C-alpha positions in Angstrom: -36.1 -13.2 -6.0 -34.8 -9.7 -6.6 -35.3 -8.1 -10.0 -32.1 -7.6 -12.0 -30.8 -4.0 -12.0 -30.6 -2.3 -15.4 -27.3 -2.4 -17.3 -27.0 1.3 -17.4 -25.0 3.2 -14.8 -21.5 3.3 -13.4 -20.5 -0.3 -13.7 -16.8 -1.2 -13.3 -17.0 -4.4 -15.3 -18.2 -2.5 -18.4 -16.0 0.6 -18.3 -12.2 0.4 -18.3 -11.8 4.1 -17.6 -14.2 3.9 -14.7 -12.6 0.9 -13.0 -9.1 2.3 -13.4 -10.3 5.7 -12.0 -12.1 4.0 -9.2 -9.1 2.0 -8.1 -7.0 5.2 -8.3 -9.4 7.4 -6.2 -9.9 4.6 -3.6 -6.1 4.4 -3.2 -5.9 8.2 -2.9 -8.4 7.9 0.0 -6.5 5.2 1.9 -3.3 7.4 1.4 -4.8 10.1 3.6 -4.6 8.2 6.9 -1.2 6.9 5.9 0.1 10.5 5.3 -1.5 11.7 8.5 -0.2 9.0 10.9 3.0 7.8 9.2 4.4 11.2 8.2 2.6 14.3 9.5 2.2 13.0 13.1 5.8 11.6 13.4 7.1 14.9 12.0 5.0 16.8 14.6 6.3 14.6 17.3 10.0 15.0 16.2 9.8 18.8 16.0 8.3 18.8 19.5 11.2 16.8 21.0 10.1 13.2 20.7 12.9 10.6 20.8 13.5 7.9 18.1 12.0 5.3 20.5 8.8 7.4 20.9 8.4 8.1 17.2 9.2 4.4 16.4 6.6 3.3 18.9 3.8 5.3 17.4 4.7 4.4 13.8 5.1 0.8 14.8 1.6 0.6 16.4 0.2 2.5 13.4 1.7 0.0 11.0 0.8 -3.1 13.0 -2.7 -3.6 11.5 -1.2 -3.8 8.0 0.7 -6.9 9.0 -2.5 -8.6 10.1 -4.4 -8.1 6.8 -4.6 -11.7 6.0 -7.3 -12.1 8.6 -9.2 -9.4 6.7 -8.8 -11.3 3.5 -10.2 -14.5 5.0 -13.3 -12.6 6.3 -13.9 -11.0 2.9 -13.6 -14.1 0.9 -15.8 -16.0 3.4 -18.5 -13.4 4.1 -19.7 -10.8 1.7 -23.0 -9.3 0.5 -22.9 -10.6 -3.1 -26.0 -8.6 -4.4 -23.7 -5.5 -4.0 -20.6 -7.2 -5.4 -17.8 -9.1 -3.8 -16.0 -6.1 -2.3 -18.1 -2.9 -2.3 -20.0 -3.5 1.0 -16.6 -4.1 2.8 -15.2 -0.9 1.2 -18.2 1.1 2.6 -17.9 -0.4 6.0 -14.2 0.3 6.2 -14.6 3.9 5.1 -17.3 4.4 7.7 -15.0 3.1 10.5 -12.2 5.4 9.2 -14.5 8.4 9.6 -15.6 7.4 13.1 -12.0 6.8 14.2 -11.0 10.3 13.0 -13.9 11.9 14.7 -13.1 10.1 17.9 -9.5 11.3 17.6 -10.7 14.9 17.2 -12.7 14.6 20.4 -9.8 13.0 22.4 -7.3 15.7 21.1 -4.0 14.1 22.0 -0.8 16.2 22.5 2.4 15.5 20.7 3.7 13.9 23.9 0.8 11.5 24.3 2.6 8.6 22.9 0.2 5.9 24.1 -2.9 7.7 22.9 -1.4 8.6 19.6 -0.4 5.0 19.1 -3.9 3.7 20.0 -5.5 6.2 17.6 -3.1 5.3 14.8 -3.7 1.6 15.4 -7.5 2.0 15.3 -7.5 4.2 12.2 -5.2 2.0 10.3 -7.1 -1.1 11.2 -10.0 0.4 9.3 -7.7 1.6 6.5 -6.2 -1.8 6.2 -9.7 -3.3 5.8 -10.4 -0.9 2.9 -7.0 -1.7 1.4 -7.8 -5.4 1.4 -11.2 -4.8 -0.1 -9.8 -2.6 -2.9 -7.0 -5.0 -3.6 -9.5 -7.8 -3.9 -11.6 -5.7 -6.2 -8.5 -5.0 -8.4 -7.8 -8.7 -8.7 -11.4 -9.5 -9.5 -12.1 -6.7 -12.0 -8.9 -5.9 -13.9 -7.9 -7.7 -17.0 -4.3 -9.0 -17.5 -3.5 -6.3 -20.1 -4.3 -3.4 -17.8 -2.6 -4.7 -14.6 0.7 -2.9 -15.0 -1.1 0.4 -15.8 -3.6 -0.3 -13.0 -0.8 -1.0 -10.5 0.8 2.4 -11.4 -2.5 4.2 -10.9 -3.2 2.4 -7.6 0.2 3.1 -6.0 0.4 6.5 -7.6 -3.0 7.3 -6.1 -1.9 6.2 -2.7 1.3 8.2 -3.0 -0.7 11.3 -4.0 -3.0 10.7 -1.1 -0.1 10.4 1.3 1.5 13.6 -0.2 -1.8 15.6 0.2 -2.3 14.4 3.7 1.3 15.0 4.8 1.4 18.6 3.3 -2.2 19.5 4.2 -2.3 18.0 7.7 1.2 19.3 8.5 0.1 22.8 7.7 -3.2 22.4 9.5 -1.5 20.9 12.6 1.0 23.8 12.6 -1.7 26.4 12.4 -4.8 25.0 14.1 -3.7 21.8 16.0 -4.1 18.1 15.4 -7.9 18.2 16.0 -8.4 20.3 12.8 -6.3 17.8 10.8 -8.4 14.9 12.1 -11.7 16.7 11.1 -10.3 17.6 7.6 -9.4 14.0 6.9 -12.8 12.8 8.1 -14.6 15.1 5.8 -12.6 14.0 2.7 -13.2 10.3 3.5 -16.9 11.0 3.9 -16.9 12.3 0.4 -15.2 9.1 -0.8 -18.0 7.1 0.9 -20.5 9.0 -1.2 -18.6 8.1 -4.4 -18.5 4.4 -3.4 -22.3 4.4 -3.1 -22.5 5.5 -6.8 -20.7 2.8 -8.7 -21.4 -1.0 -9.1 -18.9 -3.8 -9.7 -20.9 -5.8 -12.3 -24.0 -5.6 -14.3 -27.3 -6.5 -12.5 -26.0 -5.8 -9.0 -27.5 -3.5 -6.4 -26.2 0.0 -5.9 -27.6 0.1 -2.3 -28.8 -2.7 0.0 -32.4 -1.6 -0.6 -32.1 -1.2 -4.4 -33.2 -3.7 -7.0 -30.6 -6.2 -8.3 -29.0 -9.6 -7.6 -25.7 -11.4 -7.3 -23.7 -11.8 -10.5 -23.4 -15.4 -11.7 -19.6 -15.2 -12.0 -19.4 -14.3 -8.3 -21.8 -17.0 -7.2 -19.7 -19.6 -9.1 -16.4 -18.7 -7.4 -17.7 -17.9 -3.9 -16.5 -20.3 -1.2 -19.3 -20.7 1.3 -17.6 -22.5 4.1 -14.5 -22.0 6.2 -12.8 -25.4 5.6 -12.7 -25.2 1.7 -11.6 -21.5 2.0 -8.7 -22.4 4.4 -7.8 -25.5 2.2 -7.7 -23.5 -1.0 -5.8 -20.6 0.5 -3.3 -23.0 2.0 -2.8 -24.8 -1.3 -2.4 -21.4 -3.1 0.1 -20.1 -0.6 2.4 -23.1 -0.3 2.2 -24.1 -4.0 4.7 -23.1 -6.7 6.8 -20.1 -5.9 4.4 -18.5 -3.4 6.5 -19.1 -0.3 9.5 -17.5 -1.9 7.3 -14.5 -2.9 6.1 -14.2 0.7 9.8 -13.8 1.9 10.4 -11.4 -0.9 7.5 -9.2 0.1 8.6 -9.3 3.8 12.0 -8.0 3.0 10.6 -5.1 0.9 8.5 -3.7 3.8 11.4 -3.0 6.1 12.3 0.1 4.1 9.0 1.9 4.7 8.9 1.3 8.4 12.5 2.5 8.9 12.4 5.6 6.7 9.0 7.0 7.8 10.5 7.6 11.3 14.2 8.2 10.3 13.5 11.0 7.8 11.8 13.5 10.2 14.3 12.7 12.9 17.2 13.6 10.5 15.3 16.7 9.3 14.7 18.0 12.8 17.9 17.0 14.6 20.6 17.3 11.9 19.2 19.7 9.3 17.4 21.8 11.8 14.1 22.3 9.9 10.7 22.9 11.4 7.5 20.9 11.1 6.2 22.9 8.1 9.4 22.6 6.1 9.8 18.9 6.7 6.2 18.2 6.0 6.3 20.2 2.8 9.2 18.3 1.4 7.9 14.9 2.5 4.6 15.8 0.8 6.4 16.9 -2.4 8.3 13.7 -2.4 5.0 11.8 -2.3 3.7 13.8 -5.2 6.8 13.1 -7.2 6.5 9.4 -6.4 2.9 9.3 -7.3 3.4 11.0 -10.7 6.3 8.6 -11.4 4.2 5.6 -10.5 1.4 6.6 -12.8 3.6 7.4 -15.8 7.1 5.8 -15.7 6.2 2.9 -13.3 3.4 1.3 -15.4 5.1 2.0 -18.7 8.4 0.4 -17.8 6.6 -2.6 -16.4 4.6 -3.1 -19.6 7.7 -2.6 -21.8 10.4 -4.5 -20.0 8.6 -6.8 -17.5 7.9 -6.6 -13.8 10.9 -8.6 -12.5 13.6 -6.9 -14.5 12.4 -3.4 -13.6 11.8 -4.4 -9.9 15.5 -5.5 -9.7 16.6 -2.2 -11.1 14.7 -0.2 -8.5 16.0 -2.4 -5.6 19.6 -1.8 -6.7 19.1 1.9 -6.8 17.5 1.8 -3.3 20.4 -0.2 -1.8 22.8 2.4 -3.3 20.9 5.2 -1.6 21.0 3.4 1.8 24.8 3.0 1.4 25.2 6.7 0.7 23.4 7.6 3.8 25.1 5.1 6.0 28.6 6.3 5.0 27.9 10.0 5.1 26.7 10.7 8.7 29.0 13.7 8.9 27.2 15.3 6.0 23.6 14.7 7.3 23.2 18.3 8.2 23.6 19.4 4.5 20.2 20.0 2.9 21.0 18.6 -0.5 21.9 15.2 1.0 18.7 15.2 3.1 16.6 16.1 0.1 18.2 13.2 -1.9 17.0 10.9 0.9 13.5 12.5 1.2 12.8 12.4 -2.5 14.7 9.3 -3.3 13.6 6.6 -0.9 9.8 7.1 -1.4 10.0 7.3 -5.1 12.1 4.1 -5.3 9.8 2.3 -2.9 6.6 3.2 -4.9 8.3 2.4 -8.3 9.4 -1.0 -7.0 5.9 -1.7 -5.6 4.3 -0.8 -9.0 6.8 -3.0 -10.9 6.3 -6.1 -8.7 2.5 -5.9 -8.0 1.5 -7.8 -11.2 3.5 -10.8 -10.0 1.4 -10.9 -6.8 -1.7 -10.8 -9.0 -0.5 -13.6 -11.3 0.1 -15.9 -8.3 -3.5 -15.5 -7.0 -6.2 -18.1 -7.4 -9.6 -16.4 -8.3 -11.7 -18.1 -5.5 -9.4 -17.0 -2.7 -8.0 -13.9 -4.5 -8.6 -11.5 -1.6 -7.1 -13.9 0.9 -4.1 -14.8 -1.1 -3.3 -11.3 -2.4 -3.8 -9.9 1.1 -1.4 -12.4 2.6 1.3 -11.2 0.1 0.5 -7.6 1.0 0.2 -8.3 4.8 3.6 -10.0 4.9 5.1 -7.0 3.1 3.4 -4.7 5.6 4.7 -6.9 8.4 8.1 -5.6 7.4 7.0 -2.1 8.2 6.8 -2.6 12.0 10.0 -4.5 11.8 11.6 -1.5 10.3 10.0 0.8 12.9 11.1 -1.5 15.7 14.7 -1.5 14.3 14.5 2.3 14.4 13.4 2.3 18.0 16.5 0.2 18.8 18.8 2.6 16.8 20.7 3.8 19.9 21.5 0.2 20.9 22.5 -0.8 17.4 25.1 2.0 16.9 23.1 5.1 16.3 20.5 6.3 13.8 22.7 5.3 10.8 22.1 1.6 11.7 18.6 1.8 10.2 20.2 2.3 6.8 22.2 -0.9 7.3 19.1 -2.9 8.4 17.2 -1.7 5.3 20.1 -2.5 2.9 20.4 -6.0 4.2 16.7 -6.7 3.8 16.7 -5.3 0.3 19.7 -7.5 -0.6 17.8 -10.6 0.5 14.9 -9.4 -1.7 17.2 -8.9 -4.6 18.7 -12.4 -4.2 15.3 -14.0 -4.3 14.2 -12.1 -7.4 17.4 -13.0 -9.3 17.3 -16.7 -8.4 13.6 -17.7 -8.3 11.6 -17.9 -11.5 8.3 -16.1 -10.7 5.4 -16.2 -13.2 5.6 -13.8 -16.1 2.9 -12.4 -18.5 1.1 -15.1 -20.6 2.5 -13.7 -23.8 6.1 -14.3 -22.5 5.5 -18.0 -22.4 4.0 -17.9 -25.9 7.1 -16.2 -27.2 9.3 -18.7 -25.4 7.4 -21.6 -27.0 7.7 -20.1 -30.5 11.4 -19.7 -30.0 11.8 -23.3 -28.8 9.8 -24.5 -31.9 11.9 -22.4 -34.2 15.1 -23.7 -32.6 14.0 -27.3 -32.9 13.4 -26.9 -36.7 16.5 -24.9 -37.4 18.8 -26.6 -39.9 22.0 -28.0 -38.4 
């Protein structure tokens, strides 16, 4: 039997600042491939004459692995190397595959017109990125306490938005100056540094830092680990179909359509209506990601803590529907930079703020033993909306022009809004305590 590791060191369980920072920096890392292949590459293609169908095809293939994440969750809940924690070995494996994918892309060196090759590279890279995302989400559900979930959600989504912004701006400039190969190599170097960081921390006291280090599995993890496929599938099924979970799945699906539609539509409008070049478009998209990240880490978490996830999420959805309506009815003004900048900075900030507000609901619905699977199913269904949005963009000409994507997104968000208003999703534990006290006081109130 392995000797228990000492309690000293970088241990997430014992250090709130460390675990929040770790979730933040890991989300920054997974934002890099998203910024590269969901923003910088589509902008590069649009500036070089790619059609909506071609841009939509690449973004759709890139987004597809995110809709299949529930398979990743099943694997991670069933198979893991517990002496290193429930999630960390998977995070390291995913980061390594991300680096290898980027190095392979640098060797293949696709041109802006190589739609099939770019789509294949995006699919492979984002398959690895989706594995890291599932592992980090599972880590967040495992390691965060209820009172830090709203703040943690803000840091996670804010970190991803900052990673997306950095990749969009940096890779856009690098592609413009040195070509796509240099951007692939830059991203690979940064993710390699993130691998080194992941090797430093541990999830819980007594675990191994490396496979060859001293340490053993934590008792809490051993107690909740499901060691066979049938119990895992049974518990996952019960968690998904029970309570309000099915309604939440539909809610998440509708929310994902925005991202898939806008990541392709924005560079097309910037290049074909406003007339901007790759560097200008990428700079503004990156800046919008920076703004969204800062809002998520400050305003997003604070509002969720103060007013509740559901109430704030509804507000952000209403604002996004209003923005989609403005764009749909103002096609003749699309060439005006102020309107385009409203779209660029508005849609991503609202998307991130809505995600931050609603993430605690996903966590509250999760059962600990199948947390990675259940949480990942929610996220995967939401991400399945991304290729739906990208596919709708690729059909824009058949649906009445590029403006049709704004109608598709507005309809999907309206369905999401209806579900949030009508279904009673779980709230924070203290909410139910307050409600109970009010009921008791009302029952004893003199007539």
